[in-house]
A tleap script that builds the chain and sets N, CA, C and O, in Angstrom:
source leaprc.protein.ff14SB
mol = sequence {
  NMET LYS ASN PHE GLU LEU THR TYR ALA ALA
  PHE LEU PHE PRO ALA ILE PRO LEU MET MET
  LEU THR PHE GLY ASN ARG TRP ILE ALA ILE
  SER LYS LEU ILE ARG GLN MET HIE PHE ASP
  PHE ILE ASN LYS LYS LYS GLY ARG GLY GLU
  SER ALA GLU LYS TYR LEU THR GLN ILE LYS
  ILE LEU ASN LEU ARG LEU LYS TYR VAL LYS
  TYR MET GLN LEU PHE SER THR VAL ALA PHE
  ILE LEU ASN LEU LEU THR ILE PHE PHE SER
  MET PHE PHE VAL TYR LEU SER PRO TYR LEU
  PHE SER LEU ALA LEU ILE LEU PHE SER PHE
  ALA LEU LEU ILE PHE VAL ILE GLU ILE ASN
  LEU SER SER TYR ALA LEU LYS THR HIE LEU
  GLU ASP ILE GLU ASP ASN LYS CTHR
}
set mol.1.N position { 5.457 -5.459 29.443 }
set mol.1.CA position { 5.990 -6.793 29.336 }
set mol.1.C position { 7.410 -6.816 29.890 }
set mol.1.O position { 8.387 -6.806 29.142 }
set mol.2.N position { 7.497 -6.847 31.168 }
set mol.2.CA position { 8.806 -6.824 31.810 }
set mol.2.C position { 9.539 -8.150 31.652 }
set mol.2.O position { 10.768 -8.182 31.723 }
set mol.3.N position { 8.819 -9.232 31.441 }
set mol.3.CA position { 9.425 -10.561 31.400 }
set mol.3.C position { 9.783 -11.009 29.985 }
set mol.3.O position { 10.154 -12.166 29.787 }
set mol.4.N position { 9.683 -10.139 29.024 }
set mol.4.CA position { 9.932 -10.541 27.637 }
set mol.4.C position { 11.388 -10.963 27.463 }
set mol.4.O position { 12.315 -10.264 27.871 }
set mol.5.N position { 11.554 -12.124 26.846 }
set mol.5.CA position { 12.893 -12.630 26.570 }
set mol.5.C position { 13.033 -12.885 25.076 }
set mol.5.O position { 12.048 -13.091 24.367 }
set mol.6.N position { 14.237 -12.866 24.632 }
set mol.6.CA position { 14.519 -13.096 23.225 }
set mol.6.C position { 14.151 -14.514 22.792 }
set mol.6.O position { 13.919 -14.764 21.609 }
set mol.7.N position { 14.099 -15.423 23.730 }
set mol.7.CA position { 13.762 -16.812 23.381 }
set mol.7.C position { 12.340 -16.938 22.844 }
set mol.7.O position { 12.049 -17.860 22.083 }
set mol.8.N position { 11.449 -16.020 23.231 }
set mol.8.CA position { 10.092 -16.063 22.682 }
set mol.8.C position { 10.140 -15.892 21.163 }
set mol.8.O position { 9.512 -16.649 20.423 }
set mol.9.N position { 10.879 -14.904 20.718 }
set mol.9.CA position { 11.004 -14.675 19.276 }
set mol.9.C position { 11.736 -15.835 18.610 }
set mol.9.O position { 11.443 -16.187 17.467 }
set mol.10.N position { 12.678 -16.420 19.318 }
set mol.10.CA position { 13.425 -17.548 18.757 }
set mol.10.C position { 12.527 -18.766 18.548 }
set mol.10.O position { 12.747 -19.542 17.618 }
set mol.11.N position { 11.526 -18.939 19.397 }
set mol.11.CA position { 10.589 -20.056 19.216 }
set mol.11.C position { 9.762 -19.886 17.946 }
set mol.11.O position { 9.501 -20.857 17.235 }
set mol.12.N position { 9.358 -18.677 17.669 }
set mol.12.CA position { 8.526 -18.411 16.499 }
set mol.12.C position { 9.345 -18.394 15.208 }
set mol.12.O position { 8.809 -18.628 14.125 }
set mol.13.N position { 10.632 -18.119 15.326 }
set mol.13.CA position { 11.492 -17.942 14.161 }
set mol.13.C position { 11.446 -19.116 13.180 }
set mol.13.O position { 11.278 -18.862 11.987 }
set mol.14.N position { 11.582 -20.372 13.587 }
set mol.14.CA position { 11.528 -21.468 12.602 }
set mol.14.C position { 10.105 -21.834 12.177 }
set mol.14.O position { 9.915 -22.421 11.112 }
set mol.15.N position { 9.119 -21.501 12.982 }
set mol.15.CA position { 7.741 -21.901 12.671 }
set mol.15.C position { 7.191 -21.153 11.465 }
set mol.15.O position { 6.501 -21.739 10.631 }
set mol.16.N position { 7.489 -19.879 11.370 }
set mol.16.CA position { 6.924 -19.081 10.281 }
set mol.16.C position { 7.423 -19.557 8.914 }
set mol.16.O position { 6.600 -19.763 8.023 }
set mol.17.N position { 8.728 -19.741 8.708 }
set mol.17.CA position { 9.152 -20.229 7.387 }
set mol.17.C position { 8.597 -21.614 7.041 }
set mol.17.O position { 8.325 -21.894 5.874 }
set mol.18.N position { 8.429 -22.468 8.030 }
set mol.18.CA position { 7.844 -23.782 7.753 }
set mol.18.C position { 6.406 -23.649 7.267 }
set mol.18.O position { 5.996 -24.339 6.332 }
set mol.19.N position { 5.649 -22.776 7.891 }
set mol.19.CA position { 4.272 -22.566 7.442 }
set mol.19.C position { 4.253 -21.880 6.078 }
set mol.19.O position { 3.389 -22.169 5.250 }
set mol.20.N position { 5.205 -20.969 5.837 }
set mol.20.CA position { 5.275 -20.325 4.528 }
set mol.20.C position { 5.563 -21.363 3.442 }
set mol.20.O position { 5.053 -21.252 2.327 }
set mol.21.N position { 6.365 -22.355 3.758 }
set mol.21.CA position { 6.631 -23.444 2.823 }
set mol.21.C position { 5.348 -24.231 2.543 }
set mol.21.O position { 5.072 -24.596 1.401 }
set mol.22.N position { 4.580 -24.483 3.579 }
set mol.22.CA position { 3.292 -25.165 3.418 }
set mol.22.C position { 2.352 -24.342 2.546 }
set mol.22.O position { 1.690 -24.880 1.658 }
set mol.23.N position { 2.295 -23.032 2.802 }
set mol.23.CA position { 1.435 -22.163 2.000 }
set mol.23.C position { 1.901 -22.138 0.544 }
set mol.23.O position { 1.082 -22.129 -0.375 }
set mol.24.N position { 3.213 -22.126 0.342 }
set mol.24.CA position { 3.753 -22.154 -1.017 }
set mol.24.C position { 3.402 -23.442 -1.740 }
set mol.24.O position { 3.111 -23.431 -2.936 }
set mol.25.N position { 3.430 -24.545 -1.018 }
set mol.25.CA position { 3.040 -25.826 -1.620 }
set mol.25.C position { 1.574 -25.823 -2.024 }
set mol.25.O position { 1.209 -26.397 -3.050 }
set mol.26.N position { 0.738 -25.184 -1.226 }
set mol.26.CA position { -0.683 -25.084 -1.589 }
set mol.26.C position { -0.828 -24.244 -2.857 }
set mol.26.O position { -1.647 -24.553 -3.723 }
set mol.27.N position { -0.037 -23.192 -2.959 }
set mol.27.CA position { -0.065 -22.334 -4.146 }
set mol.27.C position { 0.310 -23.146 -5.385 }
set mol.27.O position { -0.338 -23.033 -6.426 }
set mol.28.N position { 1.345 -23.954 -5.272 }
set mol.28.CA position { 1.786 -24.784 -6.392 }
set mol.28.C position { 0.697 -25.779 -6.782 }
set mol.28.O position { 0.437 -25.984 -7.968 }
set mol.29.N position { 0.064 -26.392 -5.797 }
set mol.29.CA position { -1.003 -27.360 -6.083 }
set mol.29.C position { -2.176 -26.690 -6.789 }
set mol.29.O position { -2.732 -27.243 -7.738 }
set mol.30.N position { -2.550 -25.508 -6.331 }
set mol.30.CA position { -3.661 -24.788 -6.964 }
set mol.30.C position { -3.286 -24.386 -8.384 }
set mol.30.O position { -4.110 -24.488 -9.293 }
set mol.31.N position { -2.057 -23.932 -8.584 }
set mol.31.CA position { -1.650 -23.526 -9.933 }
set mol.31.C position { -1.646 -24.719 -10.890 }
set mol.31.O position { -1.985 -24.565 -12.064 }
set mol.32.N position { -1.270 -25.899 -10.409 }
set mol.32.CA position { -1.336 -27.101 -11.252 }
set mol.32.C position { -2.780 -27.415 -11.633 }
set mol.32.O position { -3.068 -27.769 -12.776 }
set mol.33.N position { -3.684 -27.282 -10.663 }
set mol.33.CA position { -5.100 -27.518 -10.955 }
set mol.33.C position { -5.614 -26.552 -12.012 }
set mol.33.O position { -6.344 -26.944 -12.922 }
set mol.34.N position { -5.231 -25.296 -11.887 }
set mol.34.CA position { -5.696 -24.285 -12.837 }
set mol.34.C position { -5.149 -24.580 -14.233 }
set mol.34.O position { -5.874 -24.475 -15.222 }
set mol.35.N position { -3.885 -24.944 -14.311 }
set mol.35.CA position { -3.305 -25.267 -15.618 }
set mol.35.C position { -3.985 -26.490 -16.240 }
set mol.35.O position { -4.233 -26.519 -17.446 }
set mol.36.N position { -4.282 -27.487 -15.425 }
set mol.36.CA position { -4.964 -28.677 -15.935 }
set mol.36.C position { -6.379 -28.333 -16.399 }
set mol.36.O position { -6.833 -28.814 -17.437 }
set mol.37.N position { -7.068 -27.503 -15.624 }
set mol.37.CA position { -8.411 -27.092 -16.033 }
set mol.37.C position { -8.353 -26.299 -17.331 }
set mol.37.O position { -9.207 -26.463 -18.202 }
set mol.38.N position { -7.357 -25.449 -17.458 }
set mol.38.CA position { -7.206 -24.671 -18.682 }
set mol.38.C position { -7.012 -25.600 -19.875 }
set mol.38.O position { -7.625 -25.415 -20.927 }
set mol.39.N position { -6.162 -26.591 -19.702 }
set mol.39.CA position { -5.926 -27.557 -20.772 }
set mol.39.C position { -7.214 -28.290 -21.129 }
set mol.39.O position { -7.556 -28.418 -22.304 }
set mol.40.N position { -7.925 -28.770 -20.115 }
set mol.40.CA position { -9.169 -29.508 -20.361 }
set mol.40.C position { -10.221 -28.626 -21.016 }
set mol.40.O position { -10.883 -29.038 -21.969 }
set mol.41.N position { -10.368 -27.430 -20.508 }
set mol.41.CA position { -11.442 -26.552 -20.955 }
set mol.41.C position { -11.165 -25.973 -22.343 }
set mol.41.O position { -12.053 -25.949 -23.195 }
set mol.42.N position { -9.951 -25.514 -22.567 }
set mol.42.CA position { -9.628 -24.854 -23.831 }
set mol.42.C position { -9.256 -25.864 -24.918 }
set mol.42.O position { -9.826 -25.842 -26.009 }
set mol.43.N position { -8.319 -26.732 -24.628 }
set mol.43.CA position { -7.793 -27.635 -25.657 }
set mol.43.C position { -8.730 -28.783 -25.987 }
set mol.43.O position { -8.795 -29.211 -27.139 }
set mol.44.N position { -9.446 -29.285 -25.013 }
set mol.44.CA position { -10.337 -30.420 -25.268 }
set mol.44.C position { -11.776 -29.989 -25.502 }
set mol.44.O position { -12.640 -30.812 -25.804 }
set mol.45.N position { -12.024 -28.701 -25.363 }
set mol.45.CA position { -13.366 -28.147 -25.601 }
set mol.45.C position { -14.430 -28.849 -24.765 }
set mol.45.O position { -15.483 -29.230 -25.276 }
set mol.46.N position { -14.145 -29.015 -23.482 }
set mol.46.CA position { -15.102 -29.672 -22.592 }
set mol.46.C position { -16.072 -28.674 -21.970 }
set mol.46.O position { -16.807 -29.034 -21.050 }
set mol.47.N position { -16.094 -27.465 -22.432 }
set mol.47.CA position { -16.849 -26.432 -21.755 }
set mol.47.C position { -18.284 -26.282 -22.189 }
set mol.47.O position { -18.812 -25.170 -22.149 }
set mol.48.N position { -18.928 -27.323 -22.591 }
set mol.48.CA position { -20.310 -27.197 -23.039 }
set mol.48.C position { -21.268 -27.833 -22.036 }
set mol.48.O position { -20.956 -28.835 -21.392 }
set mol.49.N position { -22.438 -27.218 -21.927 }
set mol.49.CA position { -23.525 -27.788 -21.144 }
set mol.49.C position { -23.239 -27.934 -19.667 }
set mol.49.O position { -22.740 -27.018 -19.013 }
set mol.50.N position { -23.567 -29.108 -19.155 }
set mol.50.CA position { -23.460 -29.409 -17.730 }
set mol.50.C position { -22.012 -29.303 -17.250 }
set mol.50.O position { -21.746 -28.858 -16.134 }
set mol.51.N position { -21.101 -29.711 -18.096 }
set mol.51.CA position { -19.681 -29.679 -17.750 }
set mol.51.C position { -19.193 -28.243 -17.551 }
set mol.51.O position { -18.365 -27.989 -16.676 }
set mol.52.N position { -19.698 -27.307 -18.352 }
set mol.52.CA position { -19.279 -25.908 -18.232 }
set mol.52.C position { -19.676 -25.336 -16.876 }
set mol.52.O position { -18.921 -24.570 -16.277 }
set mol.53.N position { -20.849 -25.703 -16.396 }
set mol.53.CA position { -21.301 -25.211 -15.092 }
set mol.53.C position { -20.382 -25.702 -13.978 }
set mol.53.O position { -20.062 -24.954 -13.054 }
set mol.54.N position { -19.966 -26.945 -14.067 }
set mol.54.CA position { -19.059 -27.493 -13.054 }
set mol.54.C position { -17.701 -26.804 -13.112 }
set mol.54.O position { -17.082 -26.556 -12.078 }
set mol.55.N position { -17.237 -26.495 -14.331 }
set mol.55.CA position { -15.976 -25.771 -14.458 }
set mol.55.C position { -16.079 -24.379 -13.843 }
set mol.55.O position { -15.158 -23.921 -13.168 }
set mol.56.N position { -17.197 -23.716 -14.079 }
set mol.56.CA position { -17.364 -22.370 -13.521 }
set mol.56.C position { -17.383 -22.405 -11.994 }
set mol.56.O position { -16.825 -21.518 -11.349 }
set mol.57.N position { -18.014 -23.414 -11.419 }
set mol.57.CA position { -18.008 -23.565 -9.963 }
set mol.57.C position { -16.588 -23.791 -9.462 }
set mol.57.O position { -16.171 -23.196 -8.468 }
set mol.58.N position { -15.852 -24.649 -10.149 }
set mol.58.CA position { -14.469 -24.909 -9.749 }
set mol.58.C position { -13.606 -23.659 -9.885 }
set mol.58.O position { -12.741 -23.400 -9.048 }
set mol.59.N position { -13.844 -22.888 -10.939 }
set mol.59.CA position { -13.072 -21.660 -11.150 }
set mol.59.C position { -13.321 -20.672 -10.022 }
set mol.59.O position { -12.385 -20.035 -9.540 }
set mol.60.N position { -14.570 -20.538 -9.596 }
set mol.60.CA position { -14.883 -19.635 -8.482 }
set mol.60.C position { -14.168 -20.076 -7.208 }
set mol.60.O position { -13.602 -19.255 -6.486 }
set mol.61.N position { -14.200 -21.374 -6.942 }
set mol.61.CA position { -13.538 -21.898 -5.741 }
set mol.61.C position { -12.030 -21.680 -5.825 }
set mol.61.O position { -11.401 -21.280 -4.846 }
set mol.62.N position { -11.453 -21.944 -6.992 }
set mol.62.CA position { -10.007 -21.770 -7.146 }
set mol.62.C position { -9.593 -20.309 -7.020 }
set mol.62.O position { -8.546 -20.010 -6.446 }
set mol.63.N position { -10.406 -19.398 -7.551 }
set mol.63.CA position { -10.108 -17.971 -7.388 }
set mol.63.C position { -10.090 -17.577 -5.916 }
set mol.63.O position { -9.210 -16.843 -5.467 }
set mol.64.N position { -11.061 -18.069 -5.183 }
set mol.64.CA position { -11.122 -17.767 -3.754 }
set mol.64.C position { -9.937 -18.384 -3.017 }
set mol.64.O position { -9.340 -17.746 -2.150 }
set mol.65.N position { -9.601 -19.610 -3.359 }
set mol.65.CA position { -8.454 -20.265 -2.715 }
set mol.65.C position { -7.155 -19.521 -3.018 }
set mol.65.O position { -6.309 -19.371 -2.136 }
set mol.66.N position { -6.991 -19.055 -4.254 }
set mol.66.CA position { -5.798 -18.278 -4.599 }
set mol.66.C position { -5.697 -17.019 -3.748 }
set mol.66.O position { -4.622 -16.657 -3.269 }
set mol.67.N position { -6.837 -16.360 -3.569 }
set mol.67.CA position { -6.839 -15.146 -2.754 }
set mol.67.C position { -6.455 -15.470 -1.313 }
set mol.67.O position { -5.675 -14.740 -0.701 }
set mol.68.N position { -6.990 -16.546 -0.774 }
set mol.68.CA position { -6.657 -16.930 0.601 }
set mol.68.C position { -5.174 -17.262 0.753 }
set mol.68.O position { -4.536 -16.848 1.721 }
set mol.69.N position { -4.631 -18.007 -0.203 }
set mol.69.CA position { -3.212 -18.367 -0.115 }
set mol.69.C position { -2.344 -17.113 -0.214 }
set mol.69.O position { -1.325 -17.003 0.469 }
set mol.70.N position { -2.745 -16.180 -1.055 }
set mol.70.CA position { -1.998 -14.923 -1.173 }
set mol.70.C position { -1.982 -14.178 0.158 }
set mol.70.O position { -0.940 -13.667 0.568 }
set mol.71.N position { -3.122 -14.113 0.831 }
set mol.71.CA position { -3.174 -13.436 2.131 }
set mol.71.C position { -2.395 -14.199 3.201 }
set mol.71.O position { -1.762 -13.591 4.064 }
set mol.72.N position { -2.442 -15.531 3.145 }
set mol.72.CA position { -1.660 -16.325 4.104 }
set mol.72.C position { -0.178 -16.013 3.953 }
set mol.72.O position { 0.530 -15.830 4.943 }
set mol.73.N position { 0.285 -15.953 2.709 }
set mol.73.CA position { 1.693 -15.660 2.471 }
set mol.73.C position { 2.040 -14.233 2.883 }
set mol.73.O position { 3.106 -13.988 3.447 }
set mol.74.N position { 1.151 -13.303 2.606 }
set mol.74.CA position { 1.397 -11.910 2.987 }
set mol.74.C position { 1.516 -11.766 4.499 }
set mol.74.O position { 2.482 -11.185 4.994 }
set mol.75.N position { 0.541 -12.292 5.232 }
set mol.75.CA position { 0.576 -12.171 6.690 }
set mol.75.C position { 1.780 -12.895 7.285 }
set mol.75.O position { 2.392 -12.411 8.237 }
set mol.76.N position { 2.115 -14.042 6.730 }
set mol.76.CA position { 3.275 -14.785 7.237 }
set mol.76.C position { 4.575 -14.033 6.974 }
set mol.76.O position { 5.459 -13.991 7.830 }
set mol.77.N position { 4.686 -13.446 5.797 }
set mol.77.CA position { 5.897 -12.694 5.466 }
set mol.77.C position { 6.067 -11.493 6.377 }
set mol.77.O position { 7.159 -11.246 6.890 }
set mol.78.N position { 4.998 -10.749 6.581 }
set mol.78.CA position { 5.078 -9.585 7.470 }
set mol.78.C position { 5.366 -10.035 8.903 }
set mol.78.O position { 6.134 -9.384 9.612 }
set mol.79.N position { 4.759 -11.136 9.331 }
set mol.79.CA position { 5.033 -11.660 10.674 }
set mol.79.C position { 6.495 -12.067 10.809 }
set mol.79.O position { 7.112 -11.843 11.850 }
set mol.80.N position { 7.044 -12.662 9.764 }
set mol.80.CA position { 8.450 -13.068 9.803 }
set mol.80.C position { 9.368 -11.847 9.884 }
set mol.80.O position { 10.339 -11.845 10.640 }
set mol.81.N position { 9.059 -10.818 9.109 }
set mol.81.CA position { 9.855 -9.585 9.162 }
set mol.81.C position { 9.762 -8.960 10.546 }
set mol.81.O position { 10.770 -8.512 11.094 }
set mol.82.N position { 8.567 -8.926 11.113 }
set mol.82.CA position { 8.413 -8.379 12.465 }
set mol.82.C position { 9.162 -9.217 13.493 }
set mol.82.O position { 9.708 -8.679 14.457 }
set mol.83.N position { 9.190 -10.516 13.294 }
set mol.83.CA position { 9.942 -11.378 14.198 }
set mol.83.C position { 11.443 -11.089 14.096 }
set mol.83.O position { 12.146 -11.064 15.106 }
set mol.84.N position { 11.925 -10.871 12.874 }
set mol.84.CA position { 13.326 -10.483 12.693 }
set mol.84.C position { 13.615 -9.144 13.364 }
set mol.84.O position { 14.646 -8.973 14.015 }
set mol.85.N position { 12.694 -8.200 13.196 }
set mol.85.CA position { 12.870 -6.894 13.845 }
set mol.85.C position { 12.837 -7.017 15.363 }
set mol.85.O position { 13.531 -6.278 16.061 }
set mol.86.N position { 12.042 -7.939 15.873 }
set mol.86.CA position { 12.015 -8.185 17.316 }
set mol.86.C position { 13.393 -8.595 17.809 }
set mol.86.O position { 13.879 -8.100 18.826 }
set mol.87.N position { 14.006 -9.495 17.082 }
set mol.87.CA position { 15.347 -9.955 17.471 }
set mol.87.C position { 16.353 -8.816 17.346 }
set mol.87.O position { 17.194 -8.631 18.226 }
set mol.88.N position { 16.272 -8.058 16.262 }
set mol.88.CA position { 17.200 -6.946 16.057 }
set mol.88.C position { 17.036 -5.878 17.136 }
set mol.88.O position { 18.016 -5.440 17.739 }
set mol.89.N position { 15.793 -5.465 17.373 }
set mol.89.CA position { 15.560 -4.397 18.343 }
set mol.89.C position { 15.786 -4.835 19.781 }
set mol.89.O position { 15.956 -3.992 20.662 }
set mol.90.N position { 15.789 -6.120 20.030 }
set mol.90.CA position { 16.058 -6.572 21.401 }
set mol.90.C position { 17.493 -6.253 21.815 }
set mol.90.O position { 17.815 -6.240 23.003 }
set mol.91.N position { 18.350 -5.998 20.832 }
set mol.91.CA position { 19.733 -5.631 21.146 }
set mol.91.C position { 19.876 -4.144 21.438 }
set mol.91.O position { 20.746 -3.748 22.214 }
set mol.92.N position { 19.030 -3.310 20.822 }
set mol.92.CA position { 19.205 -1.861 20.928 }
set mol.92.C position { 18.035 -1.159 21.615 }
set mol.92.O position { 18.237 -0.320 22.493 }
set mol.93.N position { 16.823 -1.504 21.216 }
set mol.93.CA position { 15.625 -0.859 21.751 }
set mol.93.C position { 14.737 -1.927 22.386 }
set mol.93.O position { 13.746 -2.359 21.797 }
set mol.94.N position { 15.098 -2.332 23.562 }
set mol.94.CA position { 14.437 -3.452 24.233 }
set mol.94.C position { 12.944 -3.199 24.428 }
set mol.94.O position { 12.150 -4.139 24.387 }
set mol.95.N position { 12.562 -1.971 24.635 }
set mol.95.CA position { 11.156 -1.658 24.900 }
set mol.95.C position { 10.266 -1.908 23.685 }
set mol.95.O position { 9.063 -2.114 23.849 }
set mol.96.N position { 10.818 -1.896 22.469 }
set mol.96.CA position { 10.018 -2.132 21.260 }
set mol.96.C position { 9.769 -3.615 20.984 }
set mol.96.O position { 8.772 -3.976 20.358 }
set mol.97.N position { 10.651 -4.445 21.438 }
set mol.97.CA position { 10.592 -5.876 21.105 }
set mol.97.C position { 9.274 -6.552 21.452 }
set mol.97.O position { 8.733 -7.268 20.610 }
set mol.98.N position { 8.731 -6.360 22.649 }
set mol.98.CA position { 7.466 -7.052 22.959 }
set mol.98.C position { 6.313 -6.643 22.048 }
set mol.98.O position { 5.455 -7.462 21.719 }
set mol.99.N position { 6.296 -5.379 21.644 }
set mol.99.CA position { 5.211 -4.906 20.786 }
set mol.99.C position { 5.337 -5.477 19.373 }
set mol.99.O position { 4.348 -5.879 18.761 }
set mol.100.N position { 6.557 -5.503 18.875 }
set mol.100.CA position { 6.774 -6.095 17.553 }
set mol.100.C position { 6.448 -7.585 17.560 }
set mol.100.O position { 5.850 -8.108 16.620 }
set mol.101.N position { 6.848 -8.250 18.624 }
set mol.101.CA position { 6.575 -9.681 18.731 }
set mol.101.C position { 5.070 -9.943 18.831 }
set mol.101.O position { 4.560 -10.883 18.221 }
set mol.102.N position { 4.374 -9.126 19.588 }
set mol.102.CA position { 2.915 -9.280 19.705 }
set mol.102.C position { 2.240 -9.096 18.354 }
set mol.102.O position { 1.332 -9.845 17.994 }
set mol.103.N position { 2.690 -8.102 17.617 }
set mol.103.CA position { 2.129 -7.869 16.291 }
set mol.103.C position { 2.441 -9.036 15.347 }
set mol.103.O position { 1.602 -9.430 14.537 }
set mol.104.N position { 3.642 -9.575 15.459 }
set mol.104.CA position { 4.009 -10.743 14.648 }
set mol.104.C position { 3.106 -11.928 14.980 }
set mol.104.O position { 2.661 -12.645 14.083 }
set mol.105.N position { 2.837 -12.132 16.259 }
set mol.105.CA position { 1.949 -13.228 16.662 }
set mol.105.C position { 0.538 -13.044 16.119 }
set mol.105.O position { -0.088 -14.000 15.660 }
set mol.106.N position { 0.048 -11.822 16.173 }
set mol.106.CA position { -1.303 -11.540 15.672 }
set mol.106.C position { -1.384 -11.821 14.173 }
set mol.106.O position { -2.318 -12.474 13.709 }
set mol.107.N position { -0.400 -11.325 13.416 }
set mol.107.CA position { -0.418 -11.535 11.967 }
set mol.107.C position { -0.251 -13.008 11.608 }
set mol.107.O position { -0.891 -13.502 10.679 }
set mol.108.N position { 0.599 -13.700 12.336 }
set mol.108.CA position { 0.772 -15.131 12.076 }
set mol.108.C position { -0.509 -15.892 12.425 }
set mol.108.O position { -0.858 -16.866 11.758 }
set mol.109.N position { -1.198 -15.450 13.460 }
set mol.109.CA position { -2.486 -16.064 13.810 }
set mol.109.C position { -3.505 -15.850 12.701 }
set mol.109.O position { -4.273 -16.756 12.381 }
set mol.110.N position { -3.517 -14.646 12.106 }
set mol.110.CA position { -4.402 -14.394 10.967 }
set mol.110.C position { -4.091 -15.358 9.823 }
set mol.110.O position { -4.998 -15.917 9.207 }
set mol.111.N position { -2.805 -15.546 9.547 }
set mol.111.CA position { -2.411 -16.460 8.471 }
set mol.111.C position { -2.903 -17.876 8.755 }
set mol.111.O position { -3.375 -18.567 7.853 }
set mol.112.N position { -2.792 -18.301 10.002 }
set mol.112.CA position { -3.245 -19.650 10.358 }
set mol.112.C position { -4.765 -19.776 10.270 }
set mol.112.O position { -5.276 -20.813 9.847 }
set mol.113.N position { -5.484 -18.736 10.662 }
set mol.113.CA position { -6.947 -18.766 10.538 }
set mol.113.C position { -7.372 -18.846 9.075 }
set mol.113.O position { -8.280 -19.601 8.727 }
set mol.114.N position { -6.721 -18.072 8.232 }
set mol.114.CA position { -7.029 -18.128 6.803 }
set mol.114.C position { -6.680 -19.504 6.247 }
set mol.114.O position { -7.369 -20.012 5.362 }
set mol.115.N position { -5.617 -20.105 6.762 }
set mol.115.CA position { -5.221 -21.453 6.357 }
set mol.115.C position { -6.340 -22.452 6.659 }
set mol.115.O position { -6.642 -23.314 5.834 }
set mol.116.N position { -6.942 -22.339 7.816 }
set mol.116.CA position { -8.049 -23.232 8.185 }
set mol.116.C position { -9.241 -23.015 7.252 }
set mol.116.O position { -9.881 -23.976 6.825 }
set mol.117.N position { -9.536 -21.759 6.940 }
set mol.117.CA position { -10.640 -21.456 6.025 }
set mol.117.C position { -10.357 -22.042 4.642 }
set mol.117.O position { -11.247 -22.607 4.007 }
set mol.118.N position { -9.112 -21.902 4.180 }
set mol.118.CA position { -8.745 -22.421 2.864 }
set mol.118.C position { -8.815 -23.942 2.826 }
set mol.118.O position { -9.205 -24.518 1.811 }
set mol.119.N position { -8.446 -24.588 3.906 }
set mol.119.CA position { -8.551 -26.052 3.971 }
set mol.119.C position { -10.013 -26.481 3.879 }
set mol.119.O position { -10.335 -27.451 3.193 }
set mol.120.N position { -10.898 -25.762 4.567 }
set mol.120.CA position { -12.328 -26.077 4.477 }
set mol.120.C position { -12.844 -25.896 3.053 }
set mol.120.O position { -13.628 -26.708 2.563 }
set mol.121.N position { -12.405 -24.840 2.400 }
set mol.121.CA position { -12.815 -24.598 1.020 }
set mol.121.C position { -12.277 -25.689 0.099 }
set mol.121.O position { -12.968 -26.132 -0.818 }
set mol.122.N position { -11.060 -26.113 0.343 }
set mol.122.CA position { -10.462 -27.202 -0.428 }
set mol.122.C position { -11.241 -28.498 -0.221 }
set mol.122.O position { -11.460 -29.256 -1.166 }
set mol.123.N position { -11.651 -28.744 1.004 }
set mol.123.CA position { -12.453 -29.938 1.298 }
set mol.123.C position { -13.791 -29.886 0.576 }
set mol.123.O position { -14.271 -30.902 0.074 }
set mol.124.N position { -14.392 -28.707 0.524 }
set mol.124.CA position { -15.652 -28.539 -0.200 }
set mol.124.C position { -15.452 -28.849 -1.686 }
set mol.124.O position { -16.290 -29.505 -2.305 }
set mol.125.N position { -14.342 -28.376 -2.252 }
set mol.125.CA position { -14.063 -28.632 -3.666 }
set mol.125.C position { -13.885 -30.126 -3.918 }
set mol.125.O position { -14.371 -30.650 -4.920 }
set mol.126.N position { -13.200 -30.801 -3.025 }
set mol.126.CA position { -13.028 -32.250 -3.178 }
set mol.126.C position { -14.360 -32.982 -3.058 }
set mol.126.O position { -14.596 -33.979 -3.740 }
set mol.127.N position { -15.222 -32.479 -2.190 }
set mol.127.CA position { -16.542 -33.088 -2.030 }
set mol.127.C position { -17.342 -32.977 -3.325 }
set mol.127.O position { -18.045 -33.917 -3.698 }
set mol.128.N position { -17.245 -31.846 -4.012 }
set mol.128.CA position { -17.964 -31.705 -5.284 }
set mol.128.C position { -17.431 -32.682 -6.324 }
set mol.128.O position { -18.194 -33.185 -7.149 }
set mol.129.N position { -16.133 -32.955 -6.293 }
set mol.129.CA position { -15.575 -33.953 -7.214 }
set mol.129.C position { -16.108 -35.346 -6.894 }
set mol.129.O position { -16.436 -36.112 -7.800 }
set mol.130.N position { -16.192 -35.669 -5.624 }
set mol.130.CA position { -16.726 -36.976 -5.233 }
set mol.130.C position { -18.190 -37.116 -5.640 }
set mol.130.O position { -18.613 -38.177 -6.097 }
set mol.131.N position { -18.957 -36.046 -5.474 }
set mol.131.CA position { -20.356 -36.076 -5.895 }
set mol.131.C position { -20.461 -36.265 -7.404 }
set mol.131.O position { -21.344 -36.972 -7.889 }
set mol.132.N position { -19.558 -35.629 -8.138 }
set mol.132.CA position { -19.543 -35.773 -9.592 }
set mol.132.C position { -19.268 -37.222 -9.989 }
set mol.132.O position { -19.886 -37.745 -10.917 }
set mol.133.N position { -18.346 -37.862 -9.289 }
set mol.133.CA position { -18.045 -39.277 -9.566 }
set mol.133.C position { -19.257 -40.145 -9.258 }
set mol.133.O position { -19.588 -41.048 -10.025 }
set mol.134.N position { -19.923 -39.869 -8.127 }
set mol.134.CA position { -21.112 -40.645 -7.763 }
set mol.134.C position { -22.227 -40.456 -8.778 }
set mol.134.O position { -22.929 -41.411 -9.108 }
set mol.135.N position { -22.401 -39.222 -9.283 }
set mol.135.CA position { -23.446 -38.959 -10.271 }
set mol.135.C position { -23.177 -39.686 -11.586 }
set mol.135.O position { -24.111 -40.152 -12.239 }
set mol.136.N position { -21.921 -39.783 -11.973 }
set mol.136.CA position { -21.568 -40.427 -13.246 }
set mol.136.C position { -21.410 -41.936 -13.126 }
set mol.136.O position { -21.209 -42.626 -14.126 }
set mol.137.N position { -21.501 -42.444 -11.910 }
set mol.137.CA position { -21.345 -43.883 -11.679 }
set mol.137.C position { -22.524 -44.668 -12.259 }
set mol.137.O position { -22.353 -45.785 -12.748 }
set mol.138.N position { -23.701 -44.087 -12.203 }
set mol.138.CA position { -24.890 -44.813 -12.666 }
set mol.138.C position { -25.122 -44.665 -14.146 }
set mol.138.O position { -26.083 -45.219 -14.679 }
savepdb mol mol.pdb
quit
């Protein structure tokens, strides 16, 4: 990579923290859902019969979403550190910078792919809520 410039890393530098903020917001939203479900299930004793099955389905989906958000944050954090190292090493070890930057791009791409998967899973969860409303409408 003879044409590698520091501006490439500078372009990625603000994008990663913004996405990490988005991932953190998803984490907060999921944690609120879990706390609300805990309140409903434990304190109101709604866990009997048909309702318990729906809670178990939601719990499985939320567990999976938590795992995805955790991996999104992990990959983004490592990508951000690699991006910082790219900038640092561009001053002293220029030959390392393109490789670190490439690795940062790959990890950030993984985080974005997991983000898309998590959004699809979130959409599926919302669809089950809509179906529940339609079933109880009659």
